[in-house]
All heavy atoms as TSV, in Angstrom:
chain	resi	resn	atom	element	x	y	z
A	1	MET	N	N	120.503	123.775	36.205
A	1	MET	CA	C	120.119	124.999	36.800
A	1	MET	C	C	120.391	126.184	35.789
A	1	MET	O	O	121.503	126.186	35.196
A	1	MET	CB	C	120.880	125.273	38.049
A	1	MET	CG	C	120.638	126.559	38.668
A	1	MET	SD	S	121.401	126.718	40.269
A	1	MET	CE	C	120.219	125.718	41.250
A	2	SER	N	N	119.510	127.051	35.656
A	2	SER	CA	C	119.767	128.162	34.802
A	2	SER	C	C	120.916	129.089	35.200
A	2	SER	O	O	121.032	129.390	36.464
A	2	SER	CB	C	118.484	129.023	34.712
A	2	SER	OG	O	118.732	130.313	34.185
A	3	ASP	N	N	121.807	129.344	34.340
A	3	ASP	CA	C	122.901	130.172	34.781
A	3	ASP	C	C	122.485	131.562	35.277
A	3	ASP	O	O	123.124	132.108	36.161
A	3	ASP	CB	C	123.950	130.382	33.500
A	3	ASP	CG	C	124.748	129.187	33.264
A	3	ASP	OD1	O	124.878	128.357	34.237
A	3	ASP	OD2	O	125.342	129.045	32.178
A	4	VAL	N	N	121.417	132.046	34.772
A	4	VAL	CA	C	120.952	133.406	35.093
A	4	VAL	C	C	120.208	133.401	36.355
A	4	VAL	O	O	120.556	133.960	37.435
A	4	VAL	CB	C	120.150	134.054	33.869
A	4	VAL	CG1	C	119.627	135.365	34.398
A	4	VAL	CG2	C	121.006	134.182	32.715
A	5	ALA	N	N	119.040	132.709	36.325
A	5	ALA	CA	C	118.164	132.693	37.538
A	5	ALA	C	C	118.705	131.877	38.723
A	5	ALA	O	O	118.720	132.303	39.826
A	5	ALA	CB	C	116.782	132.160	37.084
A	6	GLY	N	N	119.108	130.630	38.437
A	6	GLY	CA	C	119.564	129.726	39.498
A	6	GLY	C	C	120.811	130.163	40.215
A	6	GLY	O	O	120.877	130.159	41.443
A	7	LEU	N	N	121.807	130.579	39.451
A	7	LEU	CA	C	123.057	131.025	40.066
A	7	LEU	C	C	122.830	132.268	40.819
A	7	LEU	O	O	123.415	132.522	41.893
A	7	LEU	CB	C	124.160	131.128	38.970
A	7	LEU	CG	C	124.683	129.809	38.496
A	7	LEU	CD1	C	125.787	130.114	37.460
A	7	LEU	CD2	C	125.289	128.941	39.590
A	8	GLY	N	N	122.087	133.147	40.270
A	8	GLY	CA	C	121.811	134.415	41.036
A	8	GLY	C	C	121.051	134.186	42.306
A	8	GLY	O	O	121.433	134.824	43.350
A	9	ALA	N	N	120.115	133.284	42.329
A	9	ALA	CA	C	119.378	132.924	43.580
A	9	ALA	C	C	120.388	132.280	44.618
A	9	ALA	O	O	120.304	132.628	45.738
A	9	ALA	CB	C	118.270	131.985	43.310
A	10	LEU	N	N	121.244	131.391	44.118
A	10	LEU	CA	C	122.221	130.759	44.995
A	10	LEU	C	C	123.152	131.832	45.603
A	10	LEU	O	O	123.461	131.859	46.762
A	10	LEU	CB	C	123.027	129.731	44.311
A	10	LEU	CG	C	122.352	128.322	44.191
A	10	LEU	CD1	C	123.173	127.353	43.349
A	10	LEU	CD2	C	122.156	127.652	45.535
A	11	GLN	N	N	123.622	132.742	44.713
A	11	GLN	CA	C	124.567	133.811	45.216
A	11	GLN	C	C	123.825	134.650	46.295
A	11	GLN	O	O	124.427	134.909	47.335
A	11	GLN	CB	C	124.908	134.727	44.077
A	11	GLN	CG	C	126.067	134.120	43.185
A	11	GLN	CD	C	126.414	134.966	42.094
A	11	GLN	OE1	O	125.973	134.794	40.943
A	11	GLN	NE2	N	127.142	136.016	42.344
A	12	GLU	N	N	122.611	134.981	46.041
A	12	GLU	CA	C	121.895	135.827	46.986
A	12	GLU	C	C	121.719	135.019	48.293
A	12	GLU	O	O	121.756	135.605	49.346
A	12	GLU	CB	C	120.505	136.235	46.461
A	12	GLU	CG	C	120.608	137.295	45.322
A	12	GLU	CD	C	119.277	137.541	44.679
A	12	GLU	OE1	O	118.208	137.193	45.316
A	12	GLU	OE2	O	119.295	138.065	43.613
A	13	GLY	N	N	121.423	133.809	48.148
A	13	GLY	CA	C	121.242	132.988	49.412
A	13	GLY	C	C	122.456	132.840	50.263
A	13	GLY	O	O	122.469	132.986	51.480
A	14	TRP	N	N	123.607	132.667	49.493
A	14	TRP	CA	C	124.966	132.618	50.294
A	14	TRP	C	C	125.172	133.933	50.897
A	14	TRP	O	O	125.640	133.916	52.060
A	14	TRP	CB	C	126.094	132.307	49.244
A	14	TRP	CG	C	126.208	130.913	48.923
A	14	TRP	CD1	C	126.196	130.384	47.671
A	14	TRP	CD2	C	126.420	129.738	49.825
A	14	TRP	NE1	N	126.332	128.995	47.688
A	14	TRP	CE2	C	126.491	128.579	49.013
A	14	TRP	CE3	C	126.486	129.663	51.212
A	14	TRP	CZ2	C	126.603	127.326	49.580
A	14	TRP	CZ3	C	126.677	128.298	51.652
A	14	TRP	CH2	C	126.689	127.189	50.874
A	15	GLN	N	N	124.913	135.038	50.244
A	15	GLN	CA	C	125.093	136.314	50.850
A	15	GLN	C	C	124.357	136.552	52.103
A	15	GLN	O	O	124.910	137.079	53.127
A	15	GLN	CB	C	124.643	137.424	49.896
A	15	GLN	CG	C	124.833	138.837	50.308
A	15	GLN	CD	C	126.300	139.317	50.310
A	15	GLN	OE1	O	127.096	138.771	49.573
A	15	GLN	NE2	N	126.616	140.194	51.206
A	16	GLU	N	N	123.123	135.938	52.160
A	16	GLU	CA	C	122.334	136.087	53.330
A	16	GLU	C	C	122.721	135.216	54.447
A	16	GLU	O	O	122.606	135.630	55.720
A	16	GLU	CB	C	120.837	135.801	53.048
A	16	GLU	CG	C	120.238	136.929	52.162
A	16	GLU	CD	C	118.824	136.624	51.838
A	16	GLU	OE1	O	118.150	135.824	52.565
A	16	GLU	OE2	O	118.275	137.073	50.742
A	17	VAL	N	N	123.241	134.054	54.257
A	17	VAL	CA	C	123.507	133.036	55.330
A	17	VAL	C	C	124.947	132.869	55.791
A	17	VAL	O	O	125.144	132.436	56.869
A	17	VAL	CB	C	122.925	131.677	54.984
A	17	VAL	CG1	C	121.491	131.667	54.728
A	17	VAL	CG2	C	123.670	131.097	53.799
A	18	LEU	N	N	125.866	133.391	55.019
A	18	LEU	CA	C	127.229	133.269	55.447
A	18	LEU	C	C	127.564	134.195	56.640
A	18	LEU	O	O	127.032	135.344	56.659
A	18	LEU	CB	C	128.265	133.637	54.288
A	18	LEU	CG	C	128.328	132.552	53.220
A	18	LEU	CD1	C	129.178	133.162	52.087
A	18	LEU	CD2	C	128.939	131.287	53.749
A	19	PRO	N	N	128.237	133.693	57.650
A	19	PRO	CA	C	128.500	134.410	58.814
A	19	PRO	C	C	129.483	135.590	58.525
A	19	PRO	O	O	130.226	135.575	57.521
A	19	PRO	CB	C	129.169	133.408	59.777
A	19	PRO	CG	C	129.728	132.360	58.878
A	19	PRO	CD	C	128.875	132.362	57.720
A	20	GLY	N	N	129.420	136.623	59.338
A	20	GLY	CA	C	130.295	137.740	59.214
A	20	GLY	C	C	129.719	138.905	58.447
A	20	GLY	O	O	128.823	138.743	57.646
A	21	ASP	N	N	130.283	140.089	58.706
A	21	ASP	CA	C	129.751	141.239	58.030
A	21	ASP	C	C	130.427	141.504	56.716
A	21	ASP	O	O	129.818	142.066	55.809
A	21	ASP	CB	C	129.962	142.492	58.994
A	21	ASP	CG	C	129.144	142.419	60.160
A	21	ASP	OD1	O	128.000	141.799	60.118
A	21	ASP	OD2	O	129.579	142.883	61.223
A	22	ASP	N	N	131.739	141.213	56.638
A	22	ASP	CA	C	132.477	141.477	55.369
A	22	ASP	C	C	132.428	140.300	54.506
A	22	ASP	O	O	133.247	139.349	54.637
A	22	ASP	CB	C	133.938	141.946	55.707
A	22	ASP	CG	C	134.683	142.305	54.417
A	22	ASP	OD1	O	134.023	142.558	53.380
A	22	ASP	OD2	O	135.927	142.359	54.555
A	23	LYS	N	N	131.637	140.289	53.496
A	23	LYS	CA	C	131.521	139.161	52.579
A	23	LYS	C	C	132.234	139.521	51.233
A	23	LYS	O	O	132.115	138.740	50.364
A	23	LYS	CB	C	130.100	138.819	52.317
A	23	LYS	CG	C	129.453	138.282	53.652
A	23	LYS	CD	C	128.021	137.769	53.417
A	23	LYS	CE	C	127.509	137.288	54.743
A	23	LYS	NZ	N	127.031	138.186	55.632
A	24	SER	N	N	132.912	140.663	51.167
A	24	SER	CA	C	133.566	140.970	49.954
A	24	SER	C	C	134.697	140.055	49.502
A	24	SER	O	O	134.974	139.926	48.312
A	24	SER	CB	C	134.065	142.487	50.034
A	24	SER	OG	O	135.129	142.528	51.043
A	25	ALA	N	N	135.314	139.367	50.549
A	25	ALA	CA	C	136.350	138.451	50.181
A	25	ALA	C	C	135.889	137.045	49.837
A	25	ALA	O	O	136.673	136.174	49.522
A	25	ALA	CB	C	137.351	138.384	51.360
A	26	VAL	N	N	134.591	136.809	49.977
A	26	VAL	CA	C	133.899	135.508	49.702
A	26	VAL	C	C	133.583	135.470	48.296
A	26	VAL	O	O	132.916	136.235	47.813
A	26	VAL	CB	C	132.698	135.348	50.646
A	26	VAL	CG1	C	132.082	133.968	50.357
A	26	VAL	CG2	C	133.080	135.404	52.144
A	27	PRO	N	N	134.055	134.346	47.592
A	27	PRO	CA	C	133.747	134.205	46.224
A	27	PRO	C	C	132.309	133.626	46.006
A	27	PRO	O	O	132.093	132.416	45.757
A	27	PRO	CB	C	134.817	133.236	45.701
A	27	PRO	CG	C	135.165	132.429	46.912
A	27	PRO	CD	C	134.979	133.415	48.077
A	28	LEU	N	N	131.367	134.455	46.196
A	28	LEU	CA	C	129.951	133.997	46.135
A	28	LEU	C	C	129.530	133.342	44.833
A	28	LEU	O	O	128.863	132.241	44.855
A	28	LEU	CB	C	128.961	135.192	46.479
A	28	LEU	CG	C	129.024	135.789	47.784
A	28	LEU	CD1	C	128.229	136.969	47.901
A	28	LEU	CD2	C	128.667	134.800	48.892
A	29	ARG	N	N	129.980	133.840	43.693
A	29	ARG	CA	C	129.649	133.250	42.429
A	29	ARG	C	C	130.230	131.871	42.391
A	29	ARG	O	O	129.568	130.924	41.928
A	29	ARG	CB	C	130.130	134.125	41.286
A	29	ARG	CG	C	129.681	133.562	39.975
A	29	ARG	CD	C	130.195	134.316	38.755
A	29	ARG	NE	N	129.634	133.792	37.484
A	29	ARG	CZ	C	129.901	132.622	36.854
A	29	ARG	NH1	N	130.745	131.828	37.484
A	29	ARG	NH2	N	129.408	132.218	35.817
A	30	GLU	N	N	131.448	131.724	42.740
A	30	GLU	CA	C	132.117	130.402	42.677
A	30	GLU	C	C	131.444	129.424	43.638
A	30	GLU	O	O	131.354	128.236	43.269
A	30	GLU	CB	C	133.625	130.562	42.956
A	30	GLU	CG	C	134.414	131.249	41.846
A	30	GLU	CD	C	134.176	132.725	41.739
A	30	GLU	OE1	O	133.560	133.365	42.687
A	30	GLU	OE2	O	134.515	133.349	40.722
A	31	LEU	N	N	131.135	129.808	44.809
A	31	LEU	CA	C	130.319	128.894	45.747
A	31	LEU	C	C	129.049	128.500	45.038
A	31	LEU	O	O	128.671	127.291	45.134
A	31	LEU	CB	C	130.063	129.672	47.071
A	31	LEU	CG	C	131.208	129.786	48.040
A	31	LEU	CD1	C	130.814	130.672	49.156
A	31	LEU	CD2	C	131.737	128.455	48.495
A	32	ALA	N	N	128.292	129.383	44.496
A	32	ALA	CA	C	127.115	129.026	43.826
A	32	ALA	C	C	127.345	128.043	42.616
A	32	ALA	O	O	126.551	127.085	42.466
A	32	ALA	CB	C	126.447	130.292	43.289
A	33	VAL	N	N	128.361	128.273	41.851
A	33	VAL	CA	C	128.745	127.374	40.716
A	33	VAL	C	C	128.986	125.970	41.229
A	33	VAL	O	O	128.538	124.993	40.756
A	33	VAL	CB	C	129.830	127.955	39.891
A	33	VAL	CG1	C	130.422	126.907	38.903
A	33	VAL	CG2	C	129.349	129.241	39.109
A	34	LEU	N	N	129.864	125.865	42.301
A	34	LEU	CA	C	130.209	124.642	42.800
A	34	LEU	C	C	129.049	123.859	43.422
A	34	LEU	O	O	128.922	122.691	43.256
A	34	LEU	CB	C	131.353	124.787	43.862
A	34	LEU	CG	C	132.721	125.245	43.273
A	34	LEU	CD1	C	133.694	125.518	44.382
A	34	LEU	CD2	C	133.230	124.172	42.326
A	35	LEU	N	N	128.202	124.540	44.158
A	35	LEU	CA	C	127.043	123.870	44.731
A	35	LEU	C	C	126.060	123.398	43.645
A	35	LEU	O	O	125.535	122.299	43.733
A	35	LEU	CB	C	126.290	124.806	45.710
A	35	LEU	CG	C	125.158	124.124	46.508
A	35	LEU	CD1	C	125.639	122.945	47.281
A	35	LEU	CD2	C	124.485	125.155	47.359
A	36	SER	N	N	125.971	124.192	42.618
A	36	SER	CA	C	125.076	123.828	41.534
A	36	SER	C	C	125.653	122.517	40.827
A	36	SER	O	O	124.966	121.662	40.519
A	36	SER	CB	C	124.965	124.948	40.464
A	36	SER	OG	O	124.257	124.499	39.353
A	37	ALA	N	N	126.967	122.476	40.673
A	37	ALA	CA	C	127.602	121.355	40.067
A	37	ALA	C	C	127.497	120.084	40.996
A	37	ALA	O	O	127.309	119.021	40.396
A	37	ALA	CB	C	129.095	121.678	39.854
A	38	ALA	N	N	127.482	120.315	42.226
A	38	ALA	CA	C	127.247	119.249	43.216
A	38	ALA	C	C	125.875	118.601	43.060
A	38	ALA	O	O	125.667	117.399	43.002
A	38	ALA	CB	C	127.510	119.579	44.641
A	39	PHE	N	N	124.866	119.506	42.901
A	39	PHE	CA	C	123.534	119.022	42.611
A	39	PHE	C	C	123.409	118.251	41.358
A	39	PHE	O	O	122.788	117.169	41.319
A	39	PHE	CB	C	122.542	120.226	42.593
A	39	PHE	CG	C	122.136	120.694	43.946
A	39	PHE	CD1	C	122.480	121.940	44.384
A	39	PHE	CD2	C	121.382	119.908	44.767
A	39	PHE	CE1	C	122.135	122.396	45.576
A	39	PHE	CE2	C	120.934	120.458	45.988
A	39	PHE	CZ	C	121.270	121.666	46.423
A	40	ASP	N	N	124.056	118.709	40.334
A	40	ASP	CA	C	124.056	118.041	39.079
A	40	ASP	C	C	124.751	116.696	39.131
A	40	ASP	O	O	124.184	115.641	38.623
A	40	ASP	CB	C	124.794	118.881	37.990
A	40	ASP	CG	C	124.088	120.157	37.602
A	40	ASP	OD1	O	122.844	120.282	37.858
A	40	ASP	OD2	O	124.696	121.045	36.960
A	41	ARG	N	N	125.800	116.581	39.776
A	41	ARG	CA	C	126.519	115.289	39.904
A	41	ARG	C	C	125.738	114.318	40.727
A	41	ARG	O	O	125.664	113.123	40.397
A	41	ARG	CB	C	127.890	115.467	40.532
A	41	ARG	CG	C	128.875	116.314	39.771
A	41	ARG	CD	C	129.384	115.640	38.536
A	41	ARG	NE	N	130.268	114.482	38.787
A	41	ARG	CZ	C	131.565	114.542	38.637
A	41	ARG	NH1	N	132.178	115.685	38.218
A	41	ARG	NH2	N	132.297	113.507	38.844
A	42	ALA	N	N	125.102	114.785	41.764
A	42	ALA	CA	C	124.195	113.897	42.516
A	42	ALA	C	C	123.105	113.438	41.692
A	42	ALA	O	O	122.775	112.282	41.751
A	42	ALA	CB	C	123.707	114.622	43.837
A	43	ALA	N	N	122.492	114.283	40.916
A	43	ALA	CA	C	121.279	113.851	40.104
A	43	ALA	C	C	121.688	112.794	39.094
A	43	ALA	O	O	121.018	111.856	38.845
A	43	ALA	CB	C	120.690	115.088	39.410
A	44	LEU	N	N	123.017	112.978	38.467
A	44	LEU	CA	C	123.411	112.006	37.503
A	44	LEU	C	C	123.739	110.693	38.163
A	44	LEU	O	O	123.418	109.631	37.508
A	44	LEU	CB	C	124.692	112.584	36.872
A	44	LEU	CG	C	124.493	113.769	35.812
A	44	LEU	CD1	C	125.848	114.338	35.454
A	44	LEU	CD2	C	123.702	113.278	34.688
A	45	ALA	N	N	124.288	110.763	39.276
A	45	ALA	CA	C	124.612	109.493	40.050
A	45	ALA	C	C	123.268	108.788	40.342
A	45	ALA	O	O	123.216	107.515	40.167
A	45	ALA	CB	C	125.340	109.805	41.325
A	46	ILE	N	N	122.273	109.405	40.803
A	46	ILE	CA	C	121.046	108.777	41.104
A	46	ILE	C	C	120.378	108.261	39.847
A	46	ILE	O	O	119.766	107.115	39.841
A	46	ILE	CB	C	120.099	109.797	41.812
A	46	ILE	CG1	C	120.658	110.039	43.311
A	46	ILE	CG2	C	118.733	109.248	41.986
A	46	ILE	CD1	C	120.068	111.302	43.935
A	47	ALA	N	N	120.493	108.980	38.744
A	47	ALA	CA	C	119.930	108.565	37.472
A	47	ALA	C	C	120.593	107.281	36.940
A	47	ALA	O	O	119.958	106.524	36.264
A	47	ALA	CB	C	120.008	109.687	36.392
A	48	ARG	N	N	121.852	107.121	37.321
A	48	ARG	CA	C	122.626	105.974	36.883
A	48	ARG	C	C	122.240	104.746	37.806
A	48	ARG	O	O	122.814	103.676	37.616
A	48	ARG	CB	C	124.120	106.140	37.009
A	48	ARG	CG	C	124.670	106.989	35.887
A	48	ARG	CD	C	126.236	106.979	35.856
A	48	ARG	NE	N	126.802	107.324	37.158
A	48	ARG	CZ	C	127.181	108.457	37.575
A	48	ARG	NH1	N	127.069	109.503	36.711
A	48	ARG	NH2	N	127.664	108.708	38.748
A	49	GLY	N	N	121.471	104.977	38.820
A	49	GLY	CA	C	121.094	103.896	39.675
A	49	GLY	C	C	121.823	103.850	41.012
A	49	GLY	O	O	121.546	102.867	41.792
A	50	GLU	N	N	122.604	104.762	41.292
A	50	GLU	CA	C	123.358	104.807	42.594
A	50	GLU	C	C	122.346	105.135	43.681
A	50	GLU	O	O	121.301	105.791	43.396
A	50	GLU	CB	C	124.505	105.812	42.579
A	50	GLU	CG	C	125.560	105.377	41.583
A	50	GLU	CD	C	126.731	106.335	41.539
A	50	GLU	OE1	O	127.050	106.956	42.613
A	50	GLU	OE2	O	127.325	106.471	40.471
A	51	SER	N	N	122.666	104.821	44.930
A	51	SER	CA	C	121.764	105.057	45.998
A	51	SER	C	C	121.591	106.550	46.199
A	51	SER	O	O	122.551	107.312	46.175
A	51	SER	CB	C	122.271	104.417	47.272
A	51	SER	OG	O	121.526	104.720	48.393
A	52	ALA	N	N	120.394	107.046	46.389
A	52	ALA	CA	C	120.169	108.429	46.607
A	52	ALA	C	C	120.524	108.948	47.979
A	52	ALA	O	O	120.962	110.040	48.142
A	52	ALA	CB	C	118.617	108.735	46.375
A	53	ALA	N	N	120.478	108.031	49.002
A	53	ALA	CA	C	120.692	108.482	50.338
A	53	ALA	C	C	122.045	109.138	50.547
A	53	ALA	O	O	122.071	110.179	51.200
A	53	ALA	CB	C	120.487	107.325	51.338
A	54	PRO	N	N	123.187	108.487	50.158
A	54	PRO	CA	C	124.459	109.071	50.359
A	54	PRO	C	C	124.578	110.428	49.604
A	54	PRO	O	O	125.183	111.416	50.101
A	54	PRO	CB	C	125.443	108.174	49.810
A	54	PRO	CG	C	124.741	106.791	49.767
A	54	PRO	CD	C	123.366	107.159	49.567
A	55	CYS	N	N	124.025	110.534	48.410
A	55	CYS	CA	C	124.082	111.812	47.660
A	55	CYS	C	C	123.311	112.879	48.423
A	55	CYS	O	O	123.816	114.037	48.549
A	55	CYS	CB	C	123.458	111.642	46.311
A	55	CYS	SG	S	124.378	110.528	45.148
A	56	GLU	N	N	122.097	112.589	48.908
A	56	GLU	CA	C	121.280	113.530	49.649
A	56	GLU	C	C	122.000	113.958	50.904
A	56	GLU	O	O	122.014	115.174	51.272
A	56	GLU	CB	C	119.914	112.907	49.994
A	56	GLU	CG	C	119.156	112.717	48.729
A	56	GLU	CD	C	117.853	111.854	49.018
A	56	GLU	OE1	O	117.731	111.316	50.102
A	56	GLU	OE2	O	117.068	111.693	48.122
A	57	GLN	N	N	122.657	113.010	51.595
A	57	GLN	CA	C	123.419	113.401	52.849
A	57	GLN	C	C	124.559	114.372	52.511
A	57	GLN	O	O	124.742	115.312	53.249
A	57	GLN	CB	C	123.905	112.128	53.526
A	57	GLN	CG	C	124.663	112.469	54.800
A	57	GLN	CD	C	125.183	111.152	55.439
A	57	GLN	OE1	O	125.314	110.117	54.826
A	57	GLN	NE2	N	125.534	111.209	56.673
A	58	ALA	N	N	125.282	114.033	51.464
A	58	ALA	CA	C	126.421	114.899	51.141
A	58	ALA	C	C	125.964	116.290	50.644
A	58	ALA	O	O	126.539	117.281	51.055
A	58	ALA	CB	C	127.205	114.250	49.985
A	59	ILE	N	N	124.919	116.405	49.980
A	59	ILE	CA	C	124.342	117.661	49.514
A	59	ILE	C	C	123.927	118.483	50.745
A	59	ILE	O	O	124.141	119.645	50.760
A	59	ILE	CB	C	123.142	117.455	48.488
A	59	ILE	CG1	C	123.705	116.972	47.176
A	59	ILE	CG2	C	122.372	118.773	48.344
A	59	ILE	CD1	C	124.615	117.880	46.401
A	60	ARG	N	N	123.313	117.839	51.699
A	60	ARG	CA	C	122.910	118.509	52.936
A	60	ARG	C	C	124.124	119.022	53.771
A	60	ARG	O	O	124.099	120.092	54.348
A	60	ARG	CB	C	122.013	117.632	53.840
A	60	ARG	CG	C	120.556	117.650	53.389
A	60	ARG	CD	C	119.691	116.967	54.475
A	60	ARG	NE	N	120.114	115.592	54.733
A	60	ARG	CZ	C	119.760	114.480	54.117
A	60	ARG	NH1	N	118.912	114.600	53.134
A	60	ARG	NH2	N	120.089	113.294	54.529
A	61	LEU	N	N	125.208	118.313	53.713
A	61	LEU	CA	C	126.340	118.661	54.455
A	61	LEU	C	C	127.147	119.862	53.835
A	61	LEU	O	O	127.683	120.678	54.647
A	61	LEU	CB	C	127.334	117.496	54.599
A	61	LEU	CG	C	127.011	116.321	55.518
A	61	LEU	CD1	C	127.975	115.195	55.350
A	61	LEU	CD2	C	127.070	116.842	56.978
A	62	LEU	N	N	127.131	119.964	52.567
A	62	LEU	CA	C	127.878	121.028	51.969
A	62	LEU	C	C	127.511	122.408	52.479
A	62	LEU	O	O	128.416	123.143	53.095
A	62	LEU	CB	C	127.766	120.949	50.464
A	62	LEU	CG	C	128.563	119.859	49.741
A	62	LEU	CD1	C	128.187	119.810	48.231
A	62	LEU	CD2	C	130.066	120.095	49.907
A	63	PRO	N	N	126.346	122.879	52.308
A	63	PRO	CA	C	126.003	124.220	52.833
A	63	PRO	C	C	125.977	124.328	54.435
A	63	PRO	O	O	126.388	125.365	54.884
A	63	PRO	CB	C	124.614	124.482	52.279
A	63	PRO	CG	C	123.998	123.212	51.863
A	63	PRO	CD	C	125.190	122.306	51.599
A	64	SER	N	N	125.651	123.201	55.046
A	64	SER	CA	C	125.548	123.292	56.540
A	64	SER	C	C	126.947	123.511	57.101
A	64	SER	O	O	127.077	124.220	58.096
A	64	SER	CB	C	124.906	122.048	57.153
A	64	SER	OG	O	125.640	120.914	56.875
A	65	ARG	N	N	127.930	122.915	56.470
A	65	ARG	CA	C	129.293	123.190	57.004
A	65	ARG	C	C	129.885	124.496	56.647
A	65	ARG	O	O	130.668	125.081	57.435
A	65	ARG	CB	C	130.275	122.074	56.423
A	65	ARG	CG	C	129.895	120.728	56.762
A	65	ARG	CD	C	130.079	120.461	58.268
A	65	ARG	NE	N	129.902	119.033	58.557
A	65	ARG	CZ	C	129.289	118.592	59.669
A	65	ARG	NH1	N	128.876	119.442	60.517
A	65	ARG	NH2	N	129.086	117.282	59.857
A	66	LEU	N	N	129.501	125.078	55.546
A	66	LEU	CA	C	129.917	126.386	55.177
A	66	LEU	C	C	129.340	127.519	56.119
A	66	LEU	O	O	130.039	128.502	56.284
A	66	LEU	CB	C	129.582	126.742	53.724
A	66	LEU	CG	C	130.423	125.922	52.662
A	66	LEU	CD1	C	129.786	126.196	51.282
A	66	LEU	CD2	C	131.857	126.348	52.706
A	67	VAL	N	N	128.195	127.367	56.530
A	67	VAL	CA	C	127.599	128.328	57.356
A	67	VAL	C	C	127.730	128.149	58.836
A	67	VAL	O	O	127.293	128.959	59.638
A	67	VAL	CB	C	126.072	128.621	57.010
A	67	VAL	CG1	C	126.009	129.093	55.575
A	67	VAL	CG2	C	125.243	127.406	57.228
A	68	ALA	N	N	128.327	127.094	59.218
A	68	ALA	CA	C	128.545	126.762	60.640
A	68	ALA	C	C	129.528	127.665	61.329
A	68	ALA	O	O	130.339	128.257	60.818
A	68	ALA	CB	C	128.917	125.353	60.843
């Protein structure tokens, strides 16, 4: 993911979906970096021949648990 375009888009997305009005205490950039890294790790695991289903399930769980 591009550090400029991709991380910016992830940060903006987190800003919109995180609950609460005061998001100044939320480390949006760090959340974006970590989610991007999770996508990268999942892609590498799948490329190595690991099953895609558990990776896909884990990737779906990450953001859904943060915004719940």
